[in-house]
C-alpha positions, 0 to 999 in steps of 0.5 A: 288718133295713133295708128296701132288703135286703128284696128282696135275697139277703142273706148271712151268715158269719164272716172270722177275723182272724188274725196275729202279735201287734201286726199290726194286727188289732184295729184292721182289726176296728174299721176294718171294724165303724166303730166301736171293739170290740176293745182297742188297745194299744202292747203285744203280746198283748193281745187274749187271747180271740175278739172277734166284731165285726160289719160291714154290706157292702151286703146282707151281714153279716160277723162279724168274729173277731178272735183273739189274736195267734199266738205261740211259747207259753211258759205256760198262758195263752199256750196258751189265746190260740193255742189260741184264735186257731186255734179262731176259724179253724176255723169261719170261712167266710174267713180274713184273715192281718194282717202288719206289712209294714215289720217283716216287710220290715225282716227280710226286707232284714236292714236292721237289724231290732229283736228285736221285728221279728224275733219278728213275722217268726218269729211271721208265718212261724209263722201261714203254716205253720199255715194250710198245715194248715187251708185247706181249701176256703176262702179266705185273704187277705192283708192287708199292713198299715201300707202307708203306713210302707214304700217302694213298692220294699219293698212290691213285694218283700214281696209277691212273698216272700208270692206265693211262699209260695202259701198266699193267694187274693189280697193286699190292701195296707192301713193298718188305722188310716188306712183305706186299702184297707179298703173293697176288703177288706170288698168281697171278703169280703162276697162270700165269705160264704154265702147266708142270713139275717143272723146278727145284728140289722143295728144290733149291733157287737158279740158280746161280754158287756157285763160282759166288755166293760167290763173289756177297756176298762179293760185297754186303759187299764191298758195304754196307760197303763203299757204301759212299766211293767205286764207284760201279765199283768194281769187286769181281771174286773167284780165288780158291775154295777148298773143304778141306779134313775135308769138309770145304771150302777155298775161295780165292778171289780178289777184283778189284778197278779201281784206286790206291787210292780206295786200302787203303780205301778197306784195312783200317787202318791196314787192318781193313775194309777188315777184316770186310768185310771179316767176314761179307761174312764169315758168309754169305756164311757159312749160304748159303754153309752149311759149315764152310769157309775160306775166304781169301781176296786180293785187286788189281788195274786194271783200265781197268777191264770193258773192259775185255771180261773174266769178262763179259763172267764169269758173263754171261753178253754180251761183244759186246752190 
């Protein structure tokens, strides 16, 4: 613990970050923590399980629970992800609902919203309805995200709409990507943390097993490189983790895809695509783990990996929901 906190009353607690897929939840968590701990891509539904980021603000430790996007589930993996999101809400001291402001505004104004805008708005309404059943005595804050992409008059109309929902203790205007409004939200969260000792060392940024973090890093690079070509239902598993005598790390991972036609997409011509994915992942792993990483990637086809109980358990997901 830092010396400057020894004579102060410390606070520590949990803040659940929820919302529709691609609202900017992971970007907000990374901004609050001050470093990257959650996967961020163009694809929806990339956060599959609860990732805990640890933010220090003054004498308060805020454990941020980055949850999967809430949407209408259609298969087992979907149901498990949505269950994980609401489970993150259950034990939280504070709830932050992140909304893609420009997207929701387009639907509200009927200003030629895309199919994705409409779906996002429906998922946002689903979250509001779910919050009504779970609020209790805890504060619920609305974070209208991407405000730098919306005109002021439309933002004011949006705020009025959400005020009428009477679901929120307070509304914050933020740009998680640019950092606008993030410190104000952090201050409010810290004020709402219960008085008590810190739950984690002050220098720790995340609570996620390293093997799982490594798999998430590679899965992010996979989606970043192939977001228009590969369905989100692919999986990365860290099969071997070896601490080498010289201090380096040797990591072997398997990328599971569900169709034979997807394997050559991941590999690329002459193996160039998987090589690029490996280079990007290796760079981030070195930054995260503080040591040189020797990364070996393999691609396997397993059509029913999403029905494999073990794949859920290793990620902390419930299988039977």
